[in-house]
C-alpha positions in Angstrom: -9.4 21.9 22.6 -6.9 19.2 23.1 -8.8 17.1 20.5 -8.2 19.9 18.0 -4.5 19.9 18.9 -4.4 16.2 18.3 -6.1 16.5 14.9 -3.7 19.2 13.9 -0.7 17.1 15.0 -2.0 14.1 13.0 -2.5 16.4 9.9 1.1 17.7 10.3 2.4 14.1 10.6 0.5 13.1 7.5 1.9 16.0 5.4 5.4 15.2 6.7 5.0 11.6 5.6 3.9 12.8 2.1 6.8 15.3 2.1 9.3 12.4 2.7 7.9 10.5 -0.3 8.0 13.7 -2.5 11.6 14.2 -1.4 12.4 10.7 -2.5 10.8 11.3 -5.9 12.9 14.4 -6.2 16.1 12.3 -5.7 15.0 9.4 -7.8 14.1 11.6 -10.8 17.2 13.7 -10.5 15.1 16.8 -9.9 17.1 18.1 -6.9 18.4 21.1 -8.8 15.1 21.6 -10.7 15.0 25.1 -9.2 18.7 25.6 -9.8 20.8 26.7 -6.9 18.2 29.3 -5.8 16.5 29.1 -2.4 13.9 29.9 -1.3 13.0 31.1 -4.8 12.9 28.7 -7.7 15.2 29.6 -10.6 15.2 33.2 -9.2 11.4 33.4 -9.4 8.4 32.9 -7.1 6.5 31.2 -10.0 9.1 29.6 -12.3 8.5 28.0 -15.8 7.3 24.5 -15.0 9.2 21.9 -16.9 9.0 18.4 -15.3 12.1 18.6 -13.1 11.1 22.1 -11.9 7.6 21.0 -11.2 8.8 18.0 -9.1 11.2 20.2 -7.1 8.8 23.1 -6.8 6.0 20.7 -5.7 8.3 19.4 -3.0 9.0 22.9 -1.8 5.3 23.8 -1.7 4.7 20.6 0.4 7.5 21.7 2.7 5.9 25.1 3.0 2.6 23.4 4.0 4.4 21.4 6.7 6.1 24.6 7.9 2.7 26.2 8.4 1.2 23.2 10.1 4.1 22.6 12.5 4.4 26.3 13.4 0.6 26.4 14.0 0.9 23.4 16.2 3.7 25.0 18.4 1.7 28.2 18.7 -1.5 26.3 19.6 0.5 24.3 22.2 1.7 27.6 23.7 -1.8 29.0 23.7 -3.3 26.0 25.4 -0.6 26.0 28.1 -1.3 29.7 28.8 -5.1 29.2 28.8 -4.9 26.4 31.4 -2.6 28.2 33.7 0.5 25.9 32.9 -1.2 22.9 34.4 0.9 20.2 32.7 -1.7 17.5 33.2 -4.1 19.4 30.9 -1.8 20.8 28.2 0.3 19.4 25.4 3.9 18.5 26.2 7.1 19.8 24.7 6.8 17.6 21.6 5.3 20.5 19.6 8.2 22.8 20.4 10.7 20.0 19.6 8.9 19.6 16.2 9.3 23.3 15.5 13.0 23.1 16.4 13.5 20.1 14.0 11.5 21.9 11.3 13.9 24.9 11.5 16.8 22.5 11.3 15.2 20.7 8.3 14.6 24.0 6.4 18.2 25.0 7.0 19.4 21.6 5.8 17.3 21.9 2.7 18.8 25.3 1.9 22.3 24.0 2.5 21.6 20.9 0.3 20.6 23.1 -2.6 23.4 25.6 -2.2 26.0 22.9 -2.1 24.6 21.1 -5.1 23.3 18.0 -3.3 26.3 16.5 -1.5 25.3 13.0 -0.2 25.9 13.8 3.5 23.4 16.6 3.5 20.7 14.6 1.7 21.2 11.8 4.2 21.0 14.1 7.2 18.0 15.8 5.6 16.1 12.5 5.4 17.1 11.6 9.0 15.8 14.9 10.3 12.6 14.4 8.4 12.1 11.0 10.0 12.7 12.5 13.5 10.2 15.3 12.7 7.6 12.7 11.7 8.3 10.7 15.0 8.0 13.9 17.1 4.7 14.9 15.5 3.3 11.4 16.2 4.4 11.7 19.8 2.7 15.1 20.0 -0.5 13.5 18.7 -0.5 10.4 20.8 0.6 11.9 24.1 -1.7 14.9 24.3 -3.4 14.8 27.7 -7.2 14.3 27.3 -6.9 13.3 23.6 -8.7 10.2 22.4 -5.9 7.7 21.7 -5.7 6.0 18.3 -6.3 2.3 18.8 -3.4 1.0 16.7 -3.0 -2.2 18.7 0.7 -2.1 18.1 3.1 -4.4 19.8 4.1 -4.2 23.5 5.9 -6.7 25.7 3.7 -9.0 27.8 2.2 -7.2 30.7 4.1 -3.9 30.2 5.2 -1.2 27.9 7.8 -2.0 25.2 10.6 -0.5 27.2 14.1 -1.5 26.0 12.7 -3.9 23.5 10.8 -1.2 21.7 13.7 1.3 21.9 16.1 -1.3 20.3 13.6 -1.8 17.5 13.3 2.0 17.0 17.0 2.5 16.9 17.5 -0.4 14.5 14.8 0.9 12.2 16.3 4.4 12.2 19.9 3.1 11.4 18.4 1.0 8.6 16.8 4.0 7.1 20.0 6.0 7.3 22.0 3.2 5.6 19.3 3.0 3.0 19.7 6.7 2.2 23.5 6.2 2.2 23.1 3.3 -0.3 20.9 5.3 -2.6 22.9 8.6 -2.5 26.3 7.1 -3.0 25.1 5.1 -6.0 25.5 1.8 -4.2 21.9 0.5 -5.0 23.2 -1.5 -8.0 26.4 -2.6 -6.3 24.8 -5.9 -5.1 23.0 -7.9 -7.7 20.7 -10.8 -6.9 18.7 -11.5 -3.8 19.0 -12.3 -0.9 22.8 -12.5 -1.2 25.1 -9.8 -2.6 26.4 -11.0 -6.0 25.9 -14.6 -4.8 28.2 -14.0 -1.8 27.6 -14.0 1.9 30.6 -11.6 2.3 31.1 -9.5 -0.8 34.7 -9.1 -1.9 34.2 -6.1 -4.1 34.3 -2.3 -3.6 33.2 -0.3 -0.5 29.9 0.4 -2.3 29.1 -3.3 -2.1 29.8 -3.3 1.7 27.5 -0.3 2.2 24.7 -2.0 0.3 25.3 -5.3 2.1 25.3 -3.6 5.5 21.9 -2.0 4.7 20.5 -5.4 3.7 21.9 -7.1 6.8 20.3 -4.4 9.0 17.0 -5.0 7.2 17.2 -8.7 7.7 18.0 -8.1 11.4 15.0 -5.8 11.7 12.7 -8.4 10.1 13.9 -11.1 12.5 13.6 -8.8 15.5 10.0 -7.7 14.8 9.0 -11.4 14.2 10.5 -12.3 17.6 8.7 -9.3 19.1 5.4 -10.4 17.6 5.8 -14.0 18.8 6.7 -12.7 22.2 3.9 -10.2 22.6 1.2 -12.4 20.9 -0.6 -9.3 19.7 -2.3 -8.9 16.3 -0.9 -5.4 15.9 2.6 -6.8 16.2 2.0 -9.0 13.1 0.8 -5.9 11.2 4.3 -4.5 11.8 5.8 -7.8 10.6 3.7 -7.5 7.5 5.0 -4.0 6.8 8.6 -5.1 7.2 8.0 -8.1 5.0 6.5 -5.8 2.3 9.5 -3.6 2.5 11.9 -6.5 2.0 9.8 -7.7 -0.9 9.8 -4.3 -2.6 13.6 -4.1 -2.1 14.0 -7.5 -3.6 11.9 -6.6 -6.6 13.7 -3.3 -7.0 17.1 -5.1 -7.2 15.9 -7.9 -9.5 14.2 -5.5 -11.9 17.2 -3.1 -12.2 15.9 -0.3 -9.9 12.8 0.9 -11.7 11.8 4.4 -10.4 8.3 3.4 -9.2 9.7 0.7 -7.0 12.3 3.0 -5.6 9.6 5.4 -4.6 7.5 2.6 -3.1 10.6 1.5 -1.1 10.8 4.9 0.5 7.0 5.0 1.1 6.9 1.6 2.8 10.1 2.4 4.7 8.5 5.5 6.2 5.4 3.5 7.1 7.6 1.0 8.9 9.2 3.8 10.8 5.8 5.2 11.7 4.7 1.8 13.0 7.8 1.5 15.1 7.3 4.9 16.7 3.7 4.0 17.5 4.8 0.6 18.9 7.1 2.3 21.4 4.3 4.6 22.4 
């Protein structure tokens, strides 16, 4: 039964990852109000006329509905397993499923507020941050289920022990980098720094606050890259270098995005690889 729970948790995590990418496509294409200011209906209808912006936003909402069903089912299944085994914690899923349901309720509420307030940047950023935490919690639920067959990710750990503080620092650094990336995109700061790797050819940009926000995001990304390289060298594990490769790919996509004037496919790829980096960091800590 715990194997079924694990499969359900991985399915929910996969759909959440796809939902994050769809959410990015909604933002990138300017389709956030494709359903107007109506929620949960779309333009006041259950099945609205499907022009392109409406199709993108409506598809995002349908994916969110699928995640809602999966996470709710996971929490109910966790409760049922705990009841069936007489509350023996060693043989039942932990509280991660319930935490995921709590985050889901918060996420749905934030989605409604975001639409009702016509997409203010702070709600979009918090919405993405909550989605990342939900993804992490579902991964925890899948990986730490007692009796489940662990996924052999061979991700980095410190020599002879668990990642501990080293892994937590990487996780926090990755999460802050994601949030600053969302801040950069939603404040229109993505084009504030031209050129790569410097910002308008300067180590310390002397322009507007948008340049400083963009440059801070880049510095965090550079720091994360250096940190995971150090981690890989220190741990001497192949899986650690997979994480380095993901971060390297993310930096390369970001560089191409800036140098080619922010084409939409590269913006979407930037979010997709960023979510993959976050997933890798969570697995590394586990």
